[in-house]
All heavy atoms as TSV, in Angstrom:
chain	resi	resn	atom	element	x	y	z
A	1	MET	N	N	-27.421	15.561	-43.048
A	1	MET	CA	C	-28.325	14.510	-42.528
A	1	MET	C	C	-29.732	14.829	-43.045
A	1	MET	O	O	-30.198	15.989	-42.986
A	1	MET	CB	C	-28.336	14.485	-41.004
A	1	MET	CG	C	-29.271	13.502	-40.421
A	1	MET	SD	S	-29.500	13.624	-38.647
A	1	MET	CE	C	-27.996	13.039	-37.995
A	2	SER	N	N	-30.371	13.853	-43.638
A	2	SER	CA	C	-31.723	14.072	-44.164
A	2	SER	C	C	-32.708	14.037	-42.931
A	2	SER	O	O	-32.520	13.465	-41.871
A	2	SER	CB	C	-32.081	13.015	-45.156
A	2	SER	OG	O	-32.084	11.716	-44.569
A	3	LYS	N	N	-33.808	14.734	-43.160
A	3	LYS	CA	C	-34.879	14.791	-42.204
A	3	LYS	C	C	-35.639	13.464	-42.031
A	3	LYS	O	O	-35.734	12.718	-42.978
A	3	LYS	CB	C	-35.864	15.866	-42.532
A	3	LYS	CG	C	-35.284	17.293	-42.409
A	3	LYS	CD	C	-35.249	17.639	-40.920
A	3	LYS	CE	C	-34.833	19.106	-40.754
A	3	LYS	NZ	N	-34.769	19.472	-39.387
A	4	VAL	N	N	-36.150	13.265	-40.893
A	4	VAL	CA	C	-37.038	12.148	-40.579
A	4	VAL	C	C	-38.372	12.775	-40.308
A	4	VAL	O	O	-38.500	13.690	-39.503
A	4	VAL	CB	C	-36.493	11.340	-39.372
A	4	VAL	CG1	C	-37.544	10.241	-39.009
A	4	VAL	CG2	C	-35.164	10.762	-39.575
A	5	THR	N	N	-39.370	12.241	-40.932
A	5	THR	CA	C	-40.743	12.801	-40.717
A	5	THR	C	C	-41.346	12.157	-39.426
A	5	THR	O	O	-40.907	11.134	-38.960
A	5	THR	CB	C	-41.686	12.482	-41.924
A	5	THR	OG1	O	-41.918	11.071	-41.925
A	5	THR	CG2	C	-41.095	12.978	-43.220
A	6	VAL	N	N	-42.396	12.872	-38.978
A	6	VAL	CA	C	-43.163	12.347	-37.846
A	6	VAL	C	C	-43.725	10.956	-38.146
A	6	VAL	O	O	-43.648	10.044	-37.310
A	6	VAL	CB	C	-44.289	13.328	-37.410
A	6	VAL	CG1	C	-45.171	12.709	-36.382
A	6	VAL	CG2	C	-43.676	14.610	-36.909
A	7	GLU	N	N	-44.217	10.805	-39.352
A	7	GLU	CA	C	-44.772	9.614	-39.774
A	7	GLU	C	C	-43.718	8.419	-39.760
A	7	GLU	O	O	-44.017	7.287	-39.358
A	7	GLU	CB	C	-45.394	9.663	-41.156
A	7	GLU	CG	C	-46.579	10.587	-41.225
A	7	GLU	CD	C	-46.263	12.095	-41.169
A	7	GLU	OE1	O	-45.088	12.474	-41.516
A	7	GLU	OE2	O	-47.162	12.922	-40.819
A	8	GLU	N	N	-42.521	8.728	-40.223
A	8	GLU	CA	C	-41.433	7.711	-40.170
A	8	GLU	C	C	-41.085	7.368	-38.730
A	8	GLU	O	O	-40.885	6.203	-38.394
A	8	GLU	CB	C	-40.214	8.217	-40.895
A	8	GLU	CG	C	-40.360	8.336	-42.380
A	8	GLU	CD	C	-39.195	9.059	-43.074
A	8	GLU	OE1	O	-38.748	10.074	-42.576
A	8	GLU	OE2	O	-38.676	8.518	-44.096
A	9	TRP	N	N	-40.989	8.377	-37.925
A	9	TRP	CA	C	-40.637	8.183	-36.489
A	9	TRP	C	C	-41.725	7.255	-35.832
A	9	TRP	O	O	-41.376	6.340	-35.100
A	9	TRP	CB	C	-40.477	9.473	-35.784
A	9	TRP	CG	C	-39.769	9.324	-34.468
A	9	TRP	CD1	C	-40.323	9.200	-33.222
A	9	TRP	CD2	C	-38.366	9.222	-34.294
A	9	TRP	NE1	N	-39.361	9.032	-32.296
A	9	TRP	CE2	C	-38.105	9.077	-32.924
A	9	TRP	CE3	C	-37.238	9.352	-35.163
A	9	TRP	CZ2	C	-36.794	9.003	-32.339
A	9	TRP	CZ3	C	-35.965	9.231	-34.585
A	9	TRP	CH2	C	-35.746	9.073	-33.218
A	10	THR	N	N	-42.948	7.587	-36.096
A	10	THR	CA	C	-44.072	6.847	-35.546
A	10	THR	C	C	-44.045	5.418	-36.022
A	10	THR	O	O	-44.264	4.451	-35.253
A	10	THR	CB	C	-45.405	7.555	-35.890
A	10	THR	OG1	O	-45.406	8.881	-35.324
A	10	THR	CG2	C	-46.596	6.776	-35.289
A	11	ALA	N	N	-43.763	5.235	-37.359
A	11	ALA	CA	C	-43.727	3.875	-37.868
A	11	ALA	C	C	-42.627	3.065	-37.195
A	11	ALA	O	O	-42.780	1.846	-36.919
A	11	ALA	CB	C	-43.451	3.921	-39.346
A	12	ARG	N	N	-41.476	3.714	-36.876
A	12	ARG	CA	C	-40.416	3.017	-36.183
A	12	ARG	C	C	-40.814	2.556	-34.725
A	12	ARG	O	O	-40.478	1.526	-34.318
A	12	ARG	CB	C	-39.153	3.852	-36.103
A	12	ARG	CG	C	-38.508	3.967	-37.495
A	12	ARG	CD	C	-37.187	4.791	-37.394
A	12	ARG	NE	N	-36.553	4.768	-38.713
A	12	ARG	CZ	C	-36.672	5.729	-39.638
A	12	ARG	NH1	N	-37.337	6.827	-39.287
A	12	ARG	NH2	N	-36.051	5.667	-40.744
A	13	PHE	N	N	-41.479	3.513	-34.097
A	13	PHE	CA	C	-42.034	3.163	-32.754
A	13	PHE	C	C	-42.987	1.982	-32.865
A	13	PHE	O	O	-42.908	1.040	-32.022
A	13	PHE	CB	C	-42.777	4.340	-32.106
A	13	PHE	CG	C	-41.864	5.290	-31.371
A	13	PHE	CD1	C	-42.358	6.513	-30.998
A	13	PHE	CD2	C	-40.579	5.008	-30.963
A	13	PHE	CE1	C	-41.604	7.440	-30.260
A	13	PHE	CE2	C	-39.836	5.861	-30.262
A	13	PHE	CZ	C	-40.322	7.107	-29.877
A	14	ARG	N	N	-43.858	1.995	-33.807
A	14	ARG	CA	C	-44.796	0.904	-33.907
A	14	ARG	C	C	-44.108	-0.413	-34.349
A	14	ARG	O	O	-44.506	-1.454	-33.829
A	14	ARG	CB	C	-45.858	1.232	-34.993
A	14	ARG	CG	C	-46.780	2.385	-34.575
A	14	ARG	CD	C	-48.133	2.331	-35.127
A	14	ARG	NE	N	-48.888	3.494	-34.828
A	14	ARG	CZ	C	-49.444	3.810	-33.697
A	14	ARG	NH1	N	-49.336	2.913	-32.732
A	14	ARG	NH2	N	-50.201	4.874	-33.505
A	15	ALA	N	N	-43.101	-0.361	-35.123
A	15	ALA	CA	C	-42.294	-1.497	-35.541
A	15	ALA	C	C	-41.638	-2.202	-34.336
A	15	ALA	O	O	-41.468	-3.415	-34.366
A	15	ALA	CB	C	-41.259	-1.132	-36.579
A	16	ILE	N	N	-41.325	-1.448	-33.266
A	16	ILE	CA	C	-40.780	-2.100	-32.072
A	16	ILE	C	C	-41.839	-2.388	-31.034
A	16	ILE	O	O	-41.532	-2.743	-29.906
A	16	ILE	CB	C	-39.619	-1.261	-31.492
A	16	ILE	CG1	C	-40.110	0.070	-31.035
A	16	ILE	CG2	C	-38.498	-1.204	-32.513
A	16	ILE	CD1	C	-39.055	0.803	-30.121
A	17	GLY	N	N	-43.112	-2.218	-31.422
A	17	GLY	CA	C	-44.137	-2.626	-30.514
A	17	GLY	C	C	-44.820	-1.567	-29.677
A	17	GLY	O	O	-45.621	-1.870	-28.828
A	18	LEU	N	N	-44.474	-0.264	-29.888
A	18	LEU	CA	C	-45.054	0.693	-29.081
A	18	LEU	C	C	-46.456	1.077	-29.606
A	18	LEU	O	O	-46.649	1.298	-30.797
A	18	LEU	CB	C	-44.215	2.011	-29.009
A	18	LEU	CG	C	-43.104	2.117	-27.972
A	18	LEU	CD1	C	-42.006	1.104	-28.319
A	18	LEU	CD2	C	-42.552	3.507	-27.921
A	19	ASP	N	N	-47.392	1.111	-28.689
A	19	ASP	CA	C	-48.743	1.568	-29.066
A	19	ASP	C	C	-48.895	3.024	-28.721
A	19	ASP	O	O	-47.964	3.658	-28.226
A	19	ASP	CB	C	-49.821	0.666	-28.373
A	19	ASP	CG	C	-49.747	0.662	-26.848
A	19	ASP	OD1	O	-48.986	1.531	-26.266
A	19	ASP	OD2	O	-50.455	-0.106	-26.239
A	20	ASP	N	N	-50.091	3.523	-28.952
A	20	ASP	CA	C	-50.330	5.014	-28.604
A	20	ASP	C	C	-50.052	5.336	-27.151
A	20	ASP	O	O	-49.482	6.327	-26.900
A	20	ASP	CB	C	-51.804	5.375	-28.960
A	20	ASP	CG	C	-52.041	5.447	-30.464
A	20	ASP	OD1	O	-51.079	5.490	-31.213
A	20	ASP	OD2	O	-53.241	5.326	-30.851
A	21	ALA	N	N	-50.442	4.465	-26.280
A	21	ALA	CA	C	-50.231	4.706	-24.798
A	21	ALA	C	C	-48.738	4.761	-24.521
A	21	ALA	O	O	-48.296	5.638	-23.781
A	21	ALA	CB	C	-50.890	3.640	-23.960
A	22	ALA	N	N	-47.950	3.882	-25.081
A	22	ALA	CA	C	-46.488	3.880	-24.835
A	22	ALA	C	C	-45.808	5.130	-25.452
A	22	ALA	O	O	-44.911	5.670	-24.893
A	22	ALA	CB	C	-45.884	2.607	-25.399
A	23	MET	N	N	-46.276	5.520	-26.642
A	23	MET	CA	C	-45.747	6.722	-27.230
A	23	MET	C	C	-46.081	7.982	-26.448
A	23	MET	O	O	-45.260	8.897	-26.237
A	23	MET	CB	C	-46.220	6.884	-28.702
A	23	MET	CG	C	-45.533	5.903	-29.638
A	23	MET	SD	S	-45.930	6.154	-31.343
A	23	MET	CE	C	-47.374	5.117	-31.523
A	24	GLU	N	N	-47.259	8.002	-25.845
A	24	GLU	CA	C	-47.653	9.099	-24.926
A	24	GLU	C	C	-46.685	9.138	-23.718
A	24	GLU	O	O	-46.227	10.163	-23.346
A	24	GLU	CB	C	-49.099	8.938	-24.443
A	24	GLU	CG	C	-50.139	9.222	-25.467
A	24	GLU	CD	C	-50.397	10.728	-25.619
A	24	GLU	OE1	O	-50.279	11.432	-24.576
A	24	GLU	OE2	O	-50.770	11.090	-26.682
A	25	GLN	N	N	-46.489	7.922	-23.206
A	25	GLN	CA	C	-45.586	7.838	-22.006
A	25	GLN	C	C	-44.173	8.290	-22.359
A	25	GLN	O	O	-43.509	9.029	-21.643
A	25	GLN	CB	C	-45.522	6.348	-21.488
A	25	GLN	CG	C	-44.787	6.200	-20.233
A	25	GLN	CD	C	-44.820	4.760	-19.805
A	25	GLN	OE1	O	-45.272	3.856	-20.544
A	25	GLN	NE2	N	-44.336	4.493	-18.612
A	26	TRP	N	N	-43.695	7.901	-23.543
A	26	TRP	CA	C	-42.367	8.360	-23.989
A	26	TRP	C	C	-42.274	9.893	-24.080
A	26	TRP	O	O	-41.301	10.525	-23.595
A	26	TRP	CB	C	-42.095	7.740	-25.362
A	26	TRP	CG	C	-40.733	8.077	-25.937
A	26	TRP	CD1	C	-39.516	7.425	-25.702
A	26	TRP	CD2	C	-40.435	9.134	-26.844
A	26	TRP	NE1	N	-38.561	8.063	-26.399
A	26	TRP	CE2	C	-39.032	9.104	-27.157
A	26	TRP	CE3	C	-41.246	10.131	-27.419
A	26	TRP	CZ2	C	-38.441	10.034	-27.964
A	26	TRP	CZ3	C	-40.588	11.091	-28.289
A	26	TRP	CH2	C	-39.239	10.992	-28.510
A	27	HIS	N	N	-43.312	10.490	-24.685
A	27	HIS	CA	C	-43.294	11.947	-24.713
A	27	HIS	C	C	-43.318	12.621	-23.423
A	27	HIS	O	O	-42.624	13.604	-23.161
A	27	HIS	CB	C	-44.512	12.461	-25.541
A	27	HIS	CG	C	-44.266	12.647	-27.011
A	27	HIS	ND1	N	-43.498	13.618	-27.557
A	27	HIS	CD2	C	-44.693	11.924	-28.102
A	27	HIS	CE1	C	-43.479	13.524	-28.886
A	27	HIS	NE2	N	-44.172	12.497	-29.241
A	28	ARG	N	N	-44.190	12.121	-22.532
A	28	ARG	CA	C	-44.268	12.725	-21.211
A	28	ARG	C	C	-42.941	12.643	-20.445
A	28	ARG	O	O	-42.462	13.555	-19.826
A	28	ARG	CB	C	-45.294	12.032	-20.387
A	28	ARG	CG	C	-46.721	12.497	-20.740
A	28	ARG	CD	C	-47.815	12.065	-19.741
A	28	ARG	NE	N	-49.054	12.594	-20.224
A	28	ARG	CZ	C	-49.917	11.842	-20.967
A	28	ARG	NH1	N	-49.559	10.663	-21.372
A	28	ARG	NH2	N	-51.020	12.420	-21.386
A	29	LEU	N	N	-42.272	11.484	-20.560
A	29	LEU	CA	C	-40.982	11.250	-19.890
A	29	LEU	C	C	-39.938	12.216	-20.526
A	29	LEU	O	O	-39.199	12.909	-19.780
A	29	LEU	CB	C	-40.459	9.851	-20.138
A	29	LEU	CG	C	-39.158	9.506	-19.535
A	29	LEU	CD1	C	-39.180	9.566	-17.987
A	29	LEU	CD2	C	-38.747	8.080	-19.971
A	30	PHE	N	N	-39.940	12.361	-21.837
A	30	PHE	CA	C	-38.971	13.249	-22.472
A	30	PHE	C	C	-39.235	14.615	-22.041
A	30	PHE	O	O	-38.270	15.361	-21.663
A	30	PHE	CB	C	-39.169	13.088	-23.961
A	30	PHE	CG	C	-37.963	13.525	-24.844
A	30	PHE	CD1	C	-37.947	13.187	-26.232
A	30	PHE	CD2	C	-36.957	14.311	-24.376
A	30	PHE	CE1	C	-36.919	13.602	-27.008
A	30	PHE	CE2	C	-35.868	14.705	-25.155
A	30	PHE	CZ	C	-35.865	14.358	-26.511
A	31	GLU	N	N	-40.449	15.085	-21.998
A	31	GLU	CA	C	-40.817	16.478	-21.623
A	31	GLU	C	C	-40.441	16.714	-20.178
A	31	GLU	O	O	-39.848	17.811	-19.863
A	31	GLU	CB	C	-42.274	16.729	-21.879
A	31	GLU	CG	C	-42.735	18.209	-21.557
A	31	GLU	CD	C	-42.101	19.249	-22.445
A	31	GLU	OE1	O	-41.714	19.035	-23.593
A	31	GLU	OE2	O	-41.992	20.381	-21.891
A	32	ARG	N	N	-40.637	15.750	-19.334
A	32	ARG	CA	C	-40.404	15.977	-17.917
A	32	ARG	C	C	-38.917	15.983	-17.601
A	32	ARG	O	O	-38.397	16.794	-16.893
A	32	ARG	CB	C	-41.109	14.850	-17.080
A	32	ARG	CG	C	-40.934	15.034	-15.523
A	32	ARG	CD	C	-41.665	13.923	-14.775
A	32	ARG	NE	N	-41.041	12.639	-14.955
A	32	ARG	CZ	C	-41.644	11.579	-15.494
A	32	ARG	NH1	N	-42.944	11.627	-15.825
A	32	ARG	NH2	N	-41.051	10.421	-15.644
A	33	GLU	N	N	-38.120	15.008	-18.221
A	33	GLU	CA	C	-36.709	14.919	-17.902
A	33	GLU	C	C	-35.841	15.810	-18.717
A	33	GLU	O	O	-34.747	16.149	-18.243
A	33	GLU	CB	C	-36.321	13.460	-18.124
A	33	GLU	CG	C	-36.980	12.533	-17.079
A	33	GLU	CD	C	-36.387	11.106	-17.095
A	33	GLU	OE1	O	-35.601	10.797	-18.050
A	33	GLU	OE2	O	-36.754	10.378	-16.236
A	34	ASN	N	N	-36.318	16.260	-19.892
A	34	ASN	CA	C	-35.412	17.116	-20.708
A	34	ASN	C	C	-36.263	17.995	-21.615
A	34	ASN	O	O	-36.310	17.752	-22.850
A	34	ASN	CB	C	-34.491	16.214	-21.499
A	34	ASN	CG	C	-33.386	17.038	-22.274
A	34	ASN	OD1	O	-33.505	18.246	-22.379
A	34	ASN	ND2	N	-32.450	16.329	-22.949
A	35	PRO	N	N	-36.939	18.990	-21.077
A	35	PRO	CA	C	-37.865	19.795	-21.841
A	35	PRO	C	C	-37.101	20.511	-23.041
A	35	PRO	O	O	-37.682	20.526	-24.136
A	35	PRO	CB	C	-38.461	20.813	-20.892
A	35	PRO	CG	C	-37.606	20.650	-19.664
A	35	PRO	CD	C	-36.983	19.401	-19.669
A	36	GLU	N	N	-35.990	20.928	-22.837
A	36	GLU	CA	C	-35.205	21.604	-23.933
A	36	GLU	C	C	-34.883	20.652	-25.008
A	36	GLU	O	O	-34.989	20.912	-26.216
A	36	GLU	CB	C	-33.960	22.301	-23.428
A	36	GLU	CG	C	-34.232	23.477	-22.493
A	36	GLU	CD	C	-34.458	23.062	-21.001
A	36	GLU	OE1	O	-34.154	21.838	-20.699
A	36	GLU	OE2	O	-34.985	23.836	-20.240
A	37	GLY	N	N	-34.446	19.419	-24.650
A	37	GLY	CA	C	-34.152	18.426	-25.642
A	37	GLY	C	C	-35.367	17.970	-26.375
A	37	GLY	O	O	-35.311	17.668	-27.618
A	38	HIS	N	N	-36.516	17.901	-25.694
A	38	HIS	CA	C	-37.820	17.604	-26.395
A	38	HIS	C	C	-38.133	18.614	-27.413
A	38	HIS	O	O	-38.493	18.331	-28.545
A	38	HIS	CB	C	-38.939	17.410	-25.361
A	38	HIS	CG	C	-40.141	16.818	-25.853
A	38	HIS	ND1	N	-41.370	17.152	-25.325
A	38	HIS	CD2	C	-40.419	15.890	-26.751
A	38	HIS	CE1	C	-42.336	16.514	-25.946
A	38	HIS	NE2	N	-41.751	15.688	-26.830
A	39	GLN	N	N	-37.937	19.841	-27.006
A	39	GLN	CA	C	-38.133	21.031	-27.931
A	39	GLN	C	C	-37.309	20.882	-29.180
A	39	GLN	O	O	-37.739	20.965	-30.268
A	39	GLN	CB	C	-37.884	22.309	-27.236
A	39	GLN	CG	C	-37.826	23.545	-28.072
A	39	GLN	CD	C	-39.180	24.222	-28.301
A	39	GLN	OE1	O	-40.112	23.958	-27.532
A	39	GLN	NE2	N	-39.264	25.040	-29.247
A	40	GLU	N	N	-35.999	20.594	-28.977
A	40	GLU	CA	C	-35.067	20.469	-30.120
A	40	GLU	C	C	-35.411	19.261	-30.971
A	40	GLU	O	O	-35.255	19.329	-32.183
A	40	GLU	CB	C	-33.655	20.436	-29.564
A	40	GLU	CG	C	-33.223	21.724	-29.012
A	40	GLU	CD	C	-33.334	22.912	-29.934
A	40	GLU	OE1	O	-32.923	22.837	-31.127
A	40	GLU	OE2	O	-33.867	23.947	-29.537
A	41	PHE	N	N	-35.837	18.164	-30.378
A	41	PHE	CA	C	-36.197	16.985	-31.043
A	41	PHE	C	C	-37.391	17.274	-31.998
A	41	PHE	O	O	-37.404	16.899	-33.185
A	41	PHE	CB	C	-36.586	15.863	-30.107
A	41	PHE	CG	C	-37.052	14.623	-30.829
A	41	PHE	CD1	C	-36.257	13.825	-31.604
A	41	PHE	CD2	C	-38.431	14.331	-30.684
A	41	PHE	CE1	C	-36.807	12.676	-32.202
A	41	PHE	CE2	C	-38.961	13.153	-31.323
A	41	PHE	CZ	C	-38.131	12.360	-32.124
A	42	LEU	N	N	-38.404	17.978	-31.504
A	42	LEU	CA	C	-39.572	18.302	-32.252
A	42	LEU	C	C	-39.206	19.257	-33.395
A	42	LEU	O	O	-39.741	19.110	-34.524
A	42	LEU	CB	C	-40.680	18.874	-31.358
A	42	LEU	CG	C	-41.217	17.908	-30.312
A	42	LEU	CD1	C	-42.104	18.632	-29.318
A	42	LEU	CD2	C	-41.910	16.718	-30.931
A	43	LYS	N	N	-38.289	20.160	-33.132
A	43	LYS	CA	C	-37.774	21.070	-34.203
A	43	LYS	C	C	-37.129	20.228	-35.304
A	43	LYS	O	O	-37.304	20.436	-36.424
A	43	LYS	CB	C	-36.852	22.108	-33.688
A	43	LYS	CG	C	-37.466	23.253	-32.906
A	43	LYS	CD	C	-36.355	24.202	-32.511
A	43	LYS	CE	C	-36.854	25.303	-31.617
A	43	LYS	NZ	N	-35.775	26.142	-31.226
A	44	TRP	N	N	-36.265	19.266	-34.831
A	44	TRP	CA	C	-35.524	18.466	-35.752
A	44	TRP	C	C	-36.494	17.637	-36.660
A	44	TRP	O	O	-36.158	17.415	-37.869
A	44	TRP	CB	C	-34.644	17.513	-34.919
A	44	TRP	CG	C	-33.877	16.536	-35.793
A	44	TRP	CD1	C	-32.759	16.771	-36.483
A	44	TRP	CD2	C	-34.150	15.101	-35.918
A	44	TRP	NE1	N	-32.330	15.582	-37.126
A	44	TRP	CE2	C	-33.164	14.561	-36.779
A	44	TRP	CE3	C	-35.133	14.270	-35.474
A	44	TRP	CZ2	C	-33.145	13.265	-37.146
A	44	TRP	CZ3	C	-35.118	12.940	-35.831
A	44	TRP	CH2	C	-34.122	12.463	-36.641
A	45	LEU	N	N	-37.660	17.260	-36.157
A	45	LEU	CA	C	-38.598	16.588	-36.967
A	45	LEU	C	C	-39.283	17.555	-37.923
A	45	LEU	O	O	-39.993	17.077	-38.835
A	45	LEU	CB	C	-39.708	15.943	-36.096
A	45	LEU	CG	C	-39.310	14.737	-35.274
A	45	LEU	CD1	C	-40.438	14.258	-34.349
A	45	LEU	CD2	C	-38.898	13.563	-36.225
A	46	GLY	N	N	-39.039	18.790	-37.776
A	46	GLY	CA	C	-39.612	19.836	-38.769
A	46	GLY	C	C	-40.987	20.331	-38.422
A	46	GLY	O	O	-41.660	20.812	-39.300
A	47	LEU	N	N	-41.417	20.126	-37.183
A	47	LEU	CA	C	-42.757	20.592	-36.821
A	47	LEU	C	C	-42.730	22.106	-36.707
A	47	LEU	O	O	-41.795	22.683	-36.249
A	47	LEU	CB	C	-43.101	19.975	-35.436
A	47	LEU	CG	C	-43.261	18.481	-35.426
A	47	LEU	CD1	C	-43.675	17.992	-33.977
A	47	LEU	CD2	C	-44.249	17.957	-36.405
A	48	PRO	N	N	-43.885	22.683	-37.119
A	48	PRO	CA	C	-43.996	24.141	-36.937
A	48	PRO	C	C	-44.149	24.528	-35.509
A	48	PRO	O	O	-44.562	23.718	-34.666
A	48	PRO	CB	C	-45.266	24.515	-37.727
A	48	PRO	CG	C	-46.023	23.233	-37.811
A	48	PRO	CD	C	-45.025	22.091	-37.709
A	49	ALA	N	N	-43.801	25.737	-35.119
A	49	ALA	CA	C	-43.799	26.215	-33.737
A	49	ALA	C	C	-45.190	25.971	-33.064
A	49	ALA	O	O	-45.139	25.578	-31.910
A	49	ALA	CB	C	-43.440	27.708	-33.673
A	50	GLU	N	N	-46.265	26.153	-33.750
A	50	GLU	CA	C	-47.551	25.999	-33.124
A	50	GLU	C	C	-47.807	24.515	-32.715
A	50	GLU	O	O	-48.342	24.216	-31.667
A	50	GLU	CB	C	-48.698	26.418	-34.094
A	50	GLU	CG	C	-48.646	27.875	-34.578
A	50	GLU	CD	C	-47.645	28.041	-35.727
A	50	GLU	OE1	O	-47.407	27.140	-36.517
A	50	GLU	OE2	O	-47.056	29.127	-35.818
A	51	ARG	N	N	-47.322	23.620	-33.592
A	51	ARG	CA	C	-47.520	22.193	-33.298
A	51	ARG	C	C	-46.632	21.754	-32.166
A	51	ARG	O	O	-47.011	21.002	-31.256
A	51	ARG	CB	C	-47.323	21.324	-34.522
A	51	ARG	CG	C	-47.659	19.892	-34.282
A	51	ARG	CD	C	-47.896	19.114	-35.489
A	51	ARG	NE	N	-48.106	17.631	-35.162
A	51	ARG	CZ	C	-47.870	16.690	-36.019
A	51	ARG	NH1	N	-47.481	16.966	-37.210
A	51	ARG	NH2	N	-48.073	15.420	-35.669
A	52	ILE	N	N	-45.387	22.280	-32.130
A	52	ILE	CA	C	-44.467	22.012	-31.045
A	52	ILE	C	C	-45.056	22.387	-29.721
A	52	ILE	O	O	-45.033	21.660	-28.732
A	52	ILE	CB	C	-43.144	22.634	-31.316
A	52	ILE	CG1	C	-42.419	21.960	-32.440
A	52	ILE	CG2	C	-42.239	22.629	-30.023
A	52	ILE	CD1	C	-41.105	22.716	-32.903
A	53	ALA	N	N	-45.587	23.655	-29.672
A	53	ALA	CA	C	-46.213	24.146	-28.480
A	53	ALA	C	C	-47.387	23.241	-28.004
A	53	ALA	O	O	-47.529	22.935	-26.832
A	53	ALA	CB	C	-46.700	25.592	-28.686
A	54	ALA	N	N	-48.177	22.791	-29.011
A	54	ALA	CA	C	-49.330	21.906	-28.628
A	54	ALA	C	C	-48.857	20.602	-28.089
A	54	ALA	O	O	-49.400	20.066	-27.116
A	54	ALA	CB	C	-50.212	21.756	-29.797
A	55	VAL	N	N	-47.868	19.972	-28.774
A	55	VAL	CA	C	-47.345	18.665	-28.362
A	55	VAL	C	C	-46.757	18.831	-26.879
A	55	VAL	O	O	-47.066	17.973	-25.988
A	55	VAL	CB	C	-46.284	18.171	-29.281
A	55	VAL	CG1	C	-45.500	16.957	-28.654
A	55	VAL	CG2	C	-46.858	17.779	-30.624
A	56	ARG	N	N	-45.982	19.856	-26.670
A	56	ARG	CA	C	-45.392	20.051	-25.315
A	56	ARG	C	C	-46.387	20.311	-24.257
A	56	ARG	O	O	-46.323	19.753	-23.172
A	56	ARG	CB	C	-44.323	21.127	-25.434
A	56	ARG	CG	C	-43.153	20.715	-26.315
A	56	ARG	CD	C	-42.021	21.639	-26.184
A	56	ARG	NE	N	-41.442	21.588	-24.819
A	56	ARG	CZ	C	-40.727	22.611	-24.257
A	56	ARG	NH1	N	-40.551	23.671	-24.941
A	56	ARG	NH2	N	-40.293	22.432	-23.051
A	57	LYS	N	N	-47.431	21.078	-24.628
A	57	LYS	CA	C	-48.422	21.372	-23.591
A	57	LYS	C	C	-49.280	20.118	-23.286
A	57	LYS	O	O	-49.533	19.752	-22.129
A	57	LYS	CB	C	-49.413	22.433	-24.139
A	57	LYS	CG	C	-50.541	22.832	-23.244
A	57	LYS	CD	C	-51.448	23.891	-23.771
A	57	LYS	CE	C	-52.516	24.209	-22.826
A	57	LYS	NZ	N	-53.481	25.198	-23.388
A	58	HIS	N	N	-49.559	19.322	-24.345
A	58	HIS	CA	C	-50.277	18.081	-24.129
A	58	HIS	C	C	-49.491	17.064	-23.220
A	58	HIS	O	O	-50.121	16.334	-22.518
A	58	HIS	CB	C	-50.552	17.450	-25.494
A	58	HIS	CG	C	-51.272	16.143	-25.415
A	58	HIS	ND1	N	-52.695	16.041	-25.184
A	58	HIS	CD2	C	-50.811	14.874	-25.566
A	58	HIS	CE1	C	-52.954	14.781	-25.200
A	58	HIS	NE2	N	-51.911	14.033	-25.395
A	59	HIS	N	N	-48.184	17.099	-23.370
A	59	HIS	CA	C	-47.385	16.104	-22.620
A	59	HIS	C	C	-46.704	16.666	-21.307
A	59	HIS	O	O	-45.948	15.987	-20.720
A	59	HIS	CB	C	-46.287	15.529	-23.556
A	59	HIS	CG	C	-46.943	14.733	-24.638
A	59	HIS	ND1	N	-47.120	15.243	-25.954
A	59	HIS	CD2	C	-47.458	13.518	-24.694
A	59	HIS	CE1	C	-47.630	14.343	-26.660
A	59	HIS	NE2	N	-47.882	13.279	-25.946
A	60	ALA	N	N	-47.064	17.865	-20.974
A	60	ALA	CA	C	-46.497	18.489	-19.787
A	60	ALA	C	C	-47.022	17.868	-18.512
A	60	ALA	O	O	-48.059	17.243	-18.451
A	60	ALA	CB	C	-46.850	19.974	-19.766
């Protein structure tokens, strides 16, 4: 399976009408309901460990 970039994922969210606030809400929900899954998703996107930690801290 080929990788999907953060930019591609964001473009898909925008294509279905999500704005920055909705994407923030999505991340917060994901982190709250499935923190391990959120971690794995961010790894799947290819983010470095430091950025994953920052994203998760921001959305905790």
